[in-house]
FIMARDO-369778 format. One line per 5 residues: for each residue z, y, x of C-alpha. Coordinates in nm, 3 decimals. Layout:
N
Z,Y,X ~ ...
% end
This chain:
448
-0.938,-7.799,-4.196 ~ -1.218,-7.547,-4.338 ~ -0.961,-7.279,-4.300 ~ -0.854,-7.361,-3.972 ~ -1.191,-7.363,-3.856
-1.289,-6.994,-4.028 ~ -0.965,-6.878,-3.837 ~ -1.124,-7.042,-3.502 ~ -1.454,-6.883,-3.537 ~ -1.279,-6.550,-3.583
-1.069,-6.559,-3.259 ~ -1.341,-6.436,-3.012 ~ -1.364,-6.133,-3.214 ~ -0.958,-6.062,-3.189 ~ -0.815,-5.922,-2.863
-0.509,-5.678,-3.003 ~ -0.149,-5.793,-2.935 ~ 0.102,-5.870,-3.235 ~ 0.503,-5.884,-3.146 ~ 0.697,-6.122,-3.402
1.052,-6.051,-3.431 ~ 1.259,-6.323,-3.649 ~ 1.540,-6.540,-3.573 ~ 1.436,-6.790,-3.736 ~ 1.261,-7.073,-3.502
1.061,-7.225,-3.788 ~ 0.936,-6.865,-3.887 ~ 0.809,-6.837,-3.518 ~ 0.631,-7.144,-3.487 ~ 0.465,-7.119,-3.820
0.339,-6.722,-3.706 ~ 0.244,-6.790,-3.342 ~ 0.054,-7.053,-3.494 ~ -0.156,-6.868,-3.722 ~ -0.204,-6.546,-3.493
-0.279,-6.729,-3.192 ~ -0.541,-6.903,-3.392 ~ -0.719,-6.613,-3.535 ~ -0.749,-6.532,-3.149 ~ -0.447,-6.288,-3.130
-0.225,-6.234,-2.815 ~ 0.138,-6.313,-2.994 ~ 0.446,-6.224,-2.849 ~ 0.807,-6.322,-3.011 ~ 1.153,-6.229,-2.998
1.462,-6.378,-3.196 ~ 1.623,-6.056,-3.236 ~ 1.624,-5.634,-3.268 ~ 1.774,-5.570,-2.946 ~ 1.514,-5.764,-2.764
1.251,-5.654,-2.982 ~ 1.283,-5.298,-2.915 ~ 1.299,-5.336,-2.557 ~ 1.008,-5.578,-2.561 ~ 0.786,-5.304,-2.738
0.894,-5.006,-2.498 ~ 0.813,-5.211,-2.175 ~ 0.479,-5.397,-2.365 ~ 0.399,-5.188,-2.682 ~ 0.248,-5.413,-2.887
-0.051,-5.340,-3.161 ~ 0.144,-5.425,-3.473 ~ 0.435,-5.580,-3.542 ~ 0.571,-5.817,-3.785 ~ 0.974,-5.778,-3.825
1.208,-5.953,-3.983 ~ 1.498,-5.823,-4.216 ~ 1.802,-6.053,-4.229 ~ 1.869,-6.064,-3.869 ~ 2.250,-6.095,-3.708
2.389,-5.789,-3.495 ~ 2.047,-5.543,-3.597 ~ 1.876,-5.641,-3.908 ~ 1.511,-5.503,-3.956 ~ 1.602,-5.198,-4.111
1.803,-5.045,-3.844 ~ 1.493,-5.213,-3.575 ~ 1.251,-5.026,-3.783 ~ 1.435,-4.684,-3.750 ~ 1.487,-4.706,-3.411
1.179,-4.770,-3.341 ~ 1.033,-4.480,-3.590 ~ 1.279,-4.246,-3.413 ~ 1.140,-4.279,-3.070 ~ 0.763,-4.113,-2.970
0.699,-4.377,-2.743 ~ 0.664,-4.626,-3.021 ~ 0.657,-4.439,-3.382 ~ 0.258,-4.485,-3.399 ~ 0.299,-4.880,-3.398
0.240,-5.003,-3.754 ~ 0.545,-5.214,-3.865 ~ 0.497,-5.498,-4.142 ~ 0.822,-5.646,-4.267 ~ 0.863,-6.036,-4.312
1.128,-6.047,-4.614 ~ 1.201,-6.345,-4.905 ~ 1.365,-6.068,-5.084 ~ 1.139,-5.952,-5.413 ~ 1.413,-5.679,-5.422
1.218,-5.320,-5.536 ~ 1.485,-5.143,-5.403 ~ 1.456,-5.348,-5.066 ~ 1.056,-5.272,-5.053 ~ 1.111,-4.871,-5.098
1.380,-4.846,-4.824 ~ 1.148,-5.047,-4.612 ~ 0.862,-4.819,-4.693 ~ 1.029,-4.532,-4.638 ~ 1.189,-4.628,-4.282
0.828,-4.631,-4.203 ~ 0.711,-4.983,-4.243 ~ 0.331,-4.982,-4.346 ~ 0.338,-5.301,-4.572 ~ 0.533,-5.640,-4.626
0.470,-6.017,-4.618 ~ 0.673,-6.246,-4.795 ~ 0.848,-6.594,-4.722 ~ 0.691,-6.843,-4.757 ~ 0.399,-6.785,-4.571
0.033,-6.817,-4.671 ~ -0.197,-6.803,-4.407 ~ -0.481,-6.580,-4.566 ~ -0.253,-6.345,-4.703 ~ -0.076,-6.290,-4.302
-0.430,-6.283,-4.168 ~ -0.514,-6.045,-4.429 ~ -0.261,-5.804,-4.406 ~ -0.235,-5.834,-4.021 ~ -0.640,-5.752,-3.973
-0.621,-5.465,-4.241 ~ -0.356,-5.307,-4.050 ~ -0.509,-5.350,-3.708 ~ -0.839,-5.204,-3.853 ~ -0.616,-4.872,-3.951
-0.474,-4.883,-3.645 ~ -0.821,-4.878,-3.469 ~ -0.924,-4.625,-3.698 ~ -0.622,-4.409,-3.656 ~ -0.653,-4.466,-3.254
-1.030,-4.335,-3.296 ~ -0.955,-4.023,-3.538 ~ -0.714,-3.900,-3.272 ~ -0.948,-3.976,-2.990 ~ -1.248,-3.776,-3.178
-0.964,-3.529,-3.261 ~ -0.866,-3.477,-2.867 ~ -1.217,-3.441,-2.800 ~ -1.321,-3.185,-3.114 ~ -1.011,-2.983,-2.973
-1.110,-3.028,-2.632 ~ -1.520,-2.872,-2.724 ~ -1.314,-2.615,-2.925 ~ -1.120,-2.519,-2.631 ~ -1.409,-2.499,-2.406
-1.600,-2.327,-2.652 ~ -1.335,-2.058,-2.718 ~ -1.328,-2.027,-2.324 ~ -1.713,-1.976,-2.350 ~ -1.703,-1.680,-2.586
-1.375,-1.521,-2.447 ~ -1.641,-1.491,-2.115 ~ -1.893,-1.380,-2.275 ~ -1.675,-1.146,-2.479 ~ -1.552,-1.028,-2.150
-1.891,-0.969,-1.982 ~ -2.035,-0.779,-2.288 ~ -1.719,-0.550,-2.265 ~ -1.813,-0.552,-1.900 ~ -2.197,-0.456,-1.978
-2.056,-0.183,-2.220 ~ -1.872,-0.018,-1.964 ~ -2.180,-0.004,-1.743 ~ -2.391,0.153,-1.994 ~ -2.139,0.367,-2.076
-2.070,0.413,-1.691 ~ -2.475,0.492,-1.620 ~ -2.558,0.659,-1.932 ~ -2.216,0.906,-1.869 ~ -2.330,0.953,-1.513
-2.733,1.025,-1.623 ~ -2.643,1.265,-1.889 ~ -2.388,1.460,-1.621 ~ -2.709,1.427,-1.396 ~ -2.948,1.598,-1.641
-2.701,1.844,-1.736 ~ -2.610,1.969,-1.383 ~ -2.988,1.980,-1.294 ~ -3.091,2.201,-1.586 ~ -2.749,2.429,-1.525
-2.865,2.447,-1.157 ~ -3.214,2.528,-1.195 ~ -3.110,2.802,-1.412 ~ -2.812,2.917,-1.216 ~ -3.034,2.907,-0.874
-3.312,3.164,-0.963 ~ -3.096,3.430,-1.074 ~ -2.816,3.393,-0.798 ~ -3.118,3.336,-0.542 ~ -3.264,3.679,-0.652
-2.925,3.857,-0.626 ~ -2.842,3.652,-0.269 ~ -3.215,3.795,-0.172 ~ -3.148,4.156,-0.286 ~ -2.813,4.154,-0.141
-2.977,4.131,0.202 ~ -3.182,4.439,0.143 ~ -2.907,4.595,-0.028 ~ -2.657,4.583,0.296 ~ -2.951,4.678,0.496
-3.024,4.955,0.317 ~ -2.625,5.043,0.258 ~ -2.605,5.055,0.634 ~ -2.903,5.268,0.725 ~ -2.747,5.539,0.462
-2.463,5.532,0.574 ~ -2.602,5.528,0.934 ~ -2.794,5.861,0.727 ~ -2.422,6.002,0.624 ~ -2.288,6.009,0.942
-2.570,6.145,1.124 ~ -2.541,6.445,0.835 ~ -2.183,6.463,0.908 ~ -2.225,6.524,1.309 ~ -2.524,6.771,1.263
-2.397,6.957,0.965 ~ -1.998,6.968,0.993 ~ -2.010,7.286,0.743 ~ -2.215,7.183,0.461 ~ -2.104,7.429,0.178
-1.815,7.442,-0.089 ~ -2.009,7.266,-0.364 ~ -2.067,6.953,-0.092 ~ -1.742,6.966,0.070 ~ -1.630,6.952,-0.309
-1.767,6.634,-0.379 ~ -1.698,6.439,-0.066 ~ -1.338,6.467,-0.144 ~ -1.394,6.393,-0.495 ~ -1.579,6.047,-0.439
-1.366,6.024,-0.099 ~ -1.639,5.948,0.108 ~ -1.470,5.818,0.414 ~ -1.319,5.541,0.188 ~ -1.683,5.491,0.019
-1.848,5.424,0.400 ~ -1.568,5.199,0.507 ~ -1.497,5.007,0.168 ~ -1.931,4.929,0.060 ~ -2.022,4.682,0.341
-1.727,4.507,0.251 ~ -1.802,4.488,-0.091 ~ -2.159,4.426,-0.021 ~ -2.014,4.112,0.214 ~ -1.819,4.023,-0.082
-2.078,3.982,-0.315 ~ -2.281,3.821,-0.078 ~ -1.983,3.553,-0.030 ~ -1.931,3.508,-0.413 ~ -2.298,3.364,-0.470
-2.274,3.142,-0.168 ~ -1.990,3.021,-0.331 ~ -2.159,2.954,-0.669 ~ -2.458,2.803,-0.471 ~ -2.229,2.556,-0.275
-2.029,2.506,-0.601 ~ -2.360,2.371,-0.776 ~ -2.455,2.165,-0.474 ~ -2.145,2.007,-0.510 ~ -2.220,1.937,-0.876
-2.550,1.767,-0.774 ~ -2.425,1.566,-0.501 ~ -2.126,1.426,-0.707 ~ -2.397,1.361,-1.035 ~ -2.656,1.230,-0.755
-2.796,0.862,-0.902 ~ -2.744,0.593,-0.693 ~ -3.080,0.383,-0.593 ~ -3.013,-0.017,-0.565 ~ -2.919,-0.029,-0.253
-2.554,0.096,-0.082 ~ -2.619,0.414,0.147 ~ -2.399,0.576,0.400 ~ -2.124,0.816,0.223 ~ -1.904,1.063,0.378
-1.601,0.949,0.192 ~ -1.414,1.282,0.263 ~ -1.713,1.508,0.112 ~ -1.684,1.318,-0.199 ~ -1.310,1.395,-0.244
-1.357,1.773,-0.154 ~ -1.661,1.749,-0.387 ~ -1.426,1.614,-0.700 ~ -1.163,1.842,-0.578 ~ -1.339,2.150,-0.625
-1.502,2.055,-0.971 ~ -1.130,2.031,-1.080 ~ -1.026,2.313,-0.920 ~ -0.999,2.475,-1.251 ~ -0.736,2.206,-1.386
-0.478,2.243,-1.084 ~ -0.410,2.609,-1.112 ~ -0.105,2.697,-1.253 ~ -0.035,2.693,-1.625 ~ 0.186,2.817,-1.892
0.435,2.531,-1.853 ~ 0.343,2.412,-1.552 ~ 0.309,2.537,-1.180 ~ -0.037,2.551,-0.960 ~ -0.062,2.161,-0.858
-0.071,2.135,-0.459 ~ -0.265,1.913,-0.312 ~ -0.171,1.774,0.053 ~ -0.484,1.591,0.221 ~ -0.417,1.365,0.507
-0.716,1.298,0.613 ~ -0.792,1.025,0.869 ~ -1.149,0.985,1.120 ~ -1.399,0.794,0.908 ~ -1.718,0.695,0.948
-1.942,0.722,0.662 ~ -1.917,0.410,0.435 ~ -2.204,0.235,0.316 ~ -2.112,0.263,-0.073 ~ -2.299,0.385,-0.444
-2.178,0.777,-0.410 ~ -2.208,0.878,-0.723 ~ -2.028,0.580,-0.826 ~ -1.726,0.629,-0.592 ~ -1.698,1.024,-0.666
-1.660,0.875,-1.034 ~ -1.382,0.688,-0.933 ~ -1.247,0.973,-0.754 ~ -1.288,1.187,-1.079 ~ -1.112,0.945,-1.297
-0.804,0.859,-1.102 ~ -0.761,1.268,-1.026 ~ -0.794,1.353,-1.370 ~ -0.501,1.077,-1.439 ~ -0.279,1.215,-1.185
-0.348,1.600,-1.290 ~ -0.334,1.446,-1.685 ~ 0.035,1.264,-1.565 ~ 0.153,1.616,-1.410 ~ 0.076,1.802,-1.719
0.266,1.570,-1.891 ~ 0.559,1.534,-1.640 ~ 0.609,1.913,-1.543 ~ 0.672,2.123,-1.834 ~ 0.910,2.352,-1.758
1.070,2.401,-2.089 ~ 1.196,2.005,-2.040 ~ 1.266,2.014,-1.677 ~ 1.583,1.803,-1.610 ~ 1.859,1.987,-1.384
1.878,1.660,-1.112 ~ 1.534,1.671,-1.095 ~ 1.450,2.068,-1.083 ~ 1.380,2.059,-0.690 ~ 1.147,1.788,-0.752
0.997,1.877,-1.091 ~ 0.922,2.250,-0.970 ~ 0.653,2.113,-0.736 ~ 0.372,1.937,-0.862 ~ 0.154,1.759,-0.606
-0.119,1.507,-0.544 ~ -0.132,1.385,-0.196 ~ -0.452,1.209,-0.045 ~ -0.456,1.020,0.250 ~ -0.724,0.776,0.403
-0.781,0.563,0.707 ~ -0.949,0.295,0.824 ~ -0.880,-0.062,0.961 ~ -1.158,-0.330,1.085 ~ -1.204,-0.469,0.718
-1.156,-0.157,0.503 ~ -1.149,0.179,0.417 ~ -0.842,0.272,0.251 ~ -0.775,0.606,0.035 ~ -0.439,0.656,-0.144
-0.417,0.915,-0.442 ~ -0.087,0.957,-0.530 ~ 0.120,1.257,-0.740 ~ 0.498,1.288,-0.803 ~ 0.466,1.236,-1.205
0.673,1.065,-1.432 ~ 0.542,0.715,-1.362 ~ 0.533,0.439,-1.516 ~ 0.688,0.103,-1.635 ~ 0.542,-0.261,-1.546
0.444,-0.294,-1.919 ~ 0.199,0.014,-1.859 ~ 0.094,-0.110,-1.513 ~ -0.007,-0.446,-1.617 ~ -0.252,-0.255,-1.892
-0.357,0.057,-1.674 ~ -0.695,-0.120,-1.597 ~ -0.810,-0.252,-1.952 ~ -1.111,-0.062,-2.117 ~ -0.943,0.206,-2.392
-0.590,0.217,-2.282 ~ -0.428,0.562,-2.179 ~ -0.101,0.621,-1.980 ~ -0.042,0.925,-2.243 ~ -0.169,0.853,-2.619
-0.215,1.213,-2.705 ~ -0.509,1.232,-2.441 ~ -0.849,1.093,-2.528 ~ -1.071,1.171,-2.259 ~ -0.997,0.944,-1.994
-0.927,0.586,-2.166 ~ -1.247,0.434,-2.014 ~ -1.232,0.607,-1.699 ~ -0.958,0.328,-1.510 ~ -1.127,0.070,-1.660
-1.478,0.168,-1.514 ~ -1.321,0.256,-1.166 ~ -1.150,-0.093,-1.160 ~ -1.516,-0.250,-1.211 ~ -1.687,0.009,-1.013
-1.390,-0.117,-0.686 ~ -1.384,-0.466,-0.716 ~ -1.743,-0.546,-0.874 ~ -1.978,-0.322,-0.743 ~ -1.818,-0.276,-0.396
-1.623,-0.640,-0.352 ~ -1.298,-0.396,-0.288 ~ -0.941,-0.367,-0.455 ~ -0.807,-0.105,-0.676 ~ -0.427,-0.151,-0.733
-0.145,0.091,-0.900 ~ 0.187,0.116,-0.785 ~ 0.461,0.324,-0.993 ~ 0.778,0.265,-1.121 ~ 0.963,0.540,-1.402
1.041,0.905,-1.239 ~ 0.876,0.776,-0.917 ~ 0.540,0.871,-0.916 ~ 0.239,0.674,-0.944 ~ 0.002,0.595,-0.656
-0.367,0.456,-0.635 ~ -0.517,0.254,-0.383 ~ -0.860,0.196,-0.311 ~ -0.985,-0.030,-0.060 ~ -1.370,-0.053,0.012
-1.491,-0.343,0.281 ~ -1.644,-0.156,0.591 ~ -1.940,-0.402,0.555
% end
């Protein structure tokens, strides 16, 4: 009676479900009474097949399984339950009257956690049941904590990856800012040094032209008034080819003036290209930015020993001024055009032309087109180089990636360009290419 009282006092603490599988009605009655009085919910089945079905339909927290049963014995029932992912974690305690060590080892090797021997001792049954249910609860809690920890690790890993990505972007911004700043300082210094002598030459050429014109006028006046200047003078005139000098000298002065004007234009283009951007976007002439960039890269477009001159085909639309950061947009043009020239340098090598591609490869070309719709300005820069595979396209805007392994100068250029267009201007930058079909970069900048 004392034992029954203790069982009833603890009954309110236990809510787990226990499935008892035994072909003996007497055993089922005893175990049902003992476990029910202890507060457990008890399910009973009289054969292994029904027990497996019951386990799948209403998974218990613990199974008490008899070994000696007809049709499907306890060992096979245990094996099937352990083989099923949905039931393999449910602890199984064998019920047996056998005391053979080999039988117990066999049961434990199949996945059982313990044995209860007949005839039953209530205290032993409850103690073993309580122990293994507690272990199951602890395992479930441990599994939940593991899942929570894995989730926290996954979230933290994601946060760290985002922080790393942001750090990379910040580094790119700093590199770009430093690059533009350094270029601006160099250009400003060179421009200052060059403008002074160019200004002096240009100013003096203006007066030189005026003096030359007056001297030519004077010489012609002498010729008219003194048609027979004498033998010595006539010999000198013939040796120096005076008529040619009088005709060519003004052209020479004009050519020198044109050269100084071109130098001034180049220096102005360099200043415009490297001009620092303010905090706000400003209306920019996209075509002027393209022309400035092409002017700076003119030396790279010229013919080389292993490549013909690169032809630049322009198909400009009628664009209004677009609000953007001009220095950054010029940097994008520079990076994409440099990448295109690098590609052509490595594609159009005379010594390696294939006969079937000779006509195409004899004419390296960069085609630049612009147009506008209601939403965005579209700038397309395409080249007829060797192109690239889908794998390369997927990586082309990654930092430190280069389409040409031997080229190291532009490994940040396209990554910076992608960031400038997509983040700083809320636009799009795409690369469309396929092997032997050239490469096309498409820039889209929102109108507003």
